[in-house]
Structure formats: structure tokens, C-alpha cells
N, C-alpha and C positions, 0 to 999 in steps of 0.2 A: 527086601526092597524089590521093587518091580523092574524088570529088565528093560521095559520101555523107557522108564525115566532115567535109569542108570545111562542109557545111550546118549543122552542129550549132548549136543555139540553146537557150538556157535557157527553160524552160517554167514550172516551179514547184518550190517547196520544200515538203516534207511533214514535219510534226513528230509525227504520230500516224497509226496504220494506217488510221483511218477517213477520213483526208484523201487516200488514195491515188487517182489518177486512174482514172476509170472508162473503161477503153479495153482493147481487145483486141490492141494492138501488143505485139510481143515486147519484152522489157526485158533488157539486159545490165548487170549491176551491176559496179562497180569498188569493191574493198575493199583495205584495207592498214593497217598500223600507222601511227601518226600522222606518223612520220618517213620513210616508205618512199618517198615521191615520188608518191603517188596522183595528187594533183592536177596535177602537172607531167606525168604520163603522159597524163591526159586532155587536157590543153592541147596537148601535141605531137601526139598522135594527131589531133586536130581542127584543128591549125594555127591556134590562137587563144590568145594568151598569157595572157588573163585570163578564160577560160571558166569554169574551175573554181578556187575559192579554198580556201586552207588557212589555218587559224587558227594564229597564232604560240603560242596557248595550247593545248597538247594537251587534247583532250576538250571545248573550248569550243563547237565547232560540231556540233549534234546534230540534224541534218536530213538527209533523203533529198532530193538535188538531181536533178531530172529534165531532161535534155537531148534534144530531139527531133533525129533525123536523117532527112532526106528526100531524094528523087530528083526530078528534073524530070519533069513530066508531058508529054503530048503537046499540051496547050493552052499558050500563051505565059504565062510567069510561074507557071504552075501548079506546085506542090510536093505530091508524095505522100509522106506520112509512112511511114516503113519501120519504125523501132523507136525506143526510148528508151536512152539510156545513163543509168545512175543512179549517182551518186557517193554512196557510203555514208560515213557519219562515220568518221573515223579511230579506231582502237581501240588498246589497249595503253597507255593514259594512266595511269601510276602515281599521278600526282598529283591526278587527278580524284576528287571526292567519291564515296563508296559509292553515293549516291542517282543520281548522273550515270551511273555504271557500270551500275546497275540499269535505268536508263531506256534506255541504248544496247542492253543485251540484249533489252529488251522490243520496242523499235521495229525494230531491225535483225534480231534473232532471228525476230520474227514475220514481218517482210517475207520473209527468206530462206526460212523453212520453209513459208510459207503462200500466197505470191503465185504463182498459177498462170501469170501473164504472164512471170515471170522464167525465162528459158530458159538463161542462162549467167552465169558470174562470172569476172572477171579478178582474180586475187589477187596484188596487188603486194607483193613482198617485196625487201628489201635483199639483193643478191646475196652481200654479205659476211657476212650472218647470216640465212640462210633459215630457216624453221620455228622462229621464236621462240615462247615460250610463248603470246603473244597470238595468233599465227598458228594455232597448234594449237586455241586456243580458238574461234577462227572455224570451223575445219574441223570441229569437233564439231557446230556448227549445220548444217553442210551433210550430215551423216551421213544425215539423214532424207530427203534429196533425192537419190537415186542418179541421177535423171532429169537433173539439172542439169549442164550442161557446165562444166568448170573448166580455165581456163588460168593456169598459174603463171608470173608475169612476174617475172623475176630482174633488177630495176632496179639502177642504179648500177654496171653491169658494167664501166664505163669505169675504175672504182677498182681493178679486179683485173688481174693479169698474165695473159698468154696461157694458161699452165699452170693457173693458178688458175681462170680461166674454164671450161676443159675439165673440171677436177675437180668444181667446183660444179654444172655442167650435167649431168654423168654421175650424181652423187649425187641431184640432184633428179629426174632422170629415173627413177632406181631407185625412189625413193619413189613417184612418180607410177604406175609400173607396179603397185604394191600397192594402189593406190586404184581402179584400173579403167581401161578403154579410153576413158573419157569425159574423161580429164585430159591436157592437153598442157603442154609447157614451152618457154620460150625465154629467151635473154638480151636484155636491153634496156638503154638509156641514154637517159634523158630529157634529161640535159644535152648529150650529143653527138648526140642525135636518131637513135640507132642502134637498128635493129629495129622501126622504125615500120611499114614495108610488111609485115613478117611478122605483126605484130599486126592490122593492117587485114585481111590475108588470112584470118587465123584467124576474125575476126568476121564477114566476109562468107560464109565457109563456114558458120558456124553459122546465118546468115540465109537460106542458099540463095540467095545473090546472086552474080552473076558477079564473079570477082576484078577489082578495079579499078573497081567501081561508082562 
């Protein structure tokens, strides 16, 4: 496991755009429907079982949660911050009140469209049901940010047979090609911890860090 991701620590939660941290560190956001396994993905990536939390009530948690990743410095015990992972609220919650959905669009939409520190996003989708209407809803927000790197993470791939994995991966890759060369795709299983190293390598590449940092 990468020392960079092992270093993850919770820093702050933000409920409004005015509360975003004043920092120049690059930020990588994780987004996904409420049951796509986004929190599990972050926990598995950082090898911490309770780093990111998911509410059992879809739409309940409406916060941007910031986790700092750092590397060891030359001075003993020194840590040099490298970036933030940002856990976005889950979306696609049909039972949430209209006001809650409006607040989500304002907070997350504003963050995604206006935050210059945001350099990439991992979109966690259920490999059995990629590109649901709620996923397309988020992708609409991203249309104004062609500079934003996008990684389509097909979680719960362990639920698919080998042929099904190949079919969904090819289909999503075809869709990614229509979106631009800034979009990448992979299969993943948070339950089986499969695809973790590939995801780490993608993020290290985004950050211009050596693989295995």
C-alpha cells in the first residue's frame, strides 16, 4: 500500500461554499450515488475502515468532507501535505426533500464548477448499473470543467461474471472516449479490495507523484 494514502486523516467538514479551506493544495473529489459504495472505496483506498462514513438514510449527510494526504519530510516526524481527498455527499436520493436536493445542487454544484483547487474527480458507479440518471445529473455539472480529470470507477465488479465485466468495461470505455482524453475507466471491488493499486496509480499520476509514493 502507498504511504501517501495510508497517511489520510480527516481535517474538516464543510456545509457551505464560504467555509471551504483557504489552501492551494490540489483536491481530488469522490462522488457517487448514495448506494454506489463511495465511502467504502475511500476507506479501502486509504486502508482505514472508518475514515469515510455513509449515512443509512440517503441524502442525510450533506457535507463536503476533507481528508489530507501527506508524505514524510526530511526532518523526523515531519509531514508534507500533498493534497486533499474530498468526499462529496451521495446523490440520487429519491426520498430526499426537494429543499435537500436543492441544497445539494448548490453546494456540490458550486464546488465542482467553481473550485480552482479541484483537479480531478473519481465517479464511483455500481458496475451493474453504470450511468444511472443521477450519474448523468452529476456529469452535467462537470460539462463546464473540461480541465477536470475524471476517473470512472466501476465498483461492485465482484458481483459480475467474467464476460459481464468485459462487456461493461468496454461499454463504459466507449462512453469515456466520447467525453475526451481526460476520462479513464477501471473495474473495482471495495468488498474484495480489488483494483486498489490501479486507483492509487491513477491518482498519483494526476498529482505528478511517483507511483507507489
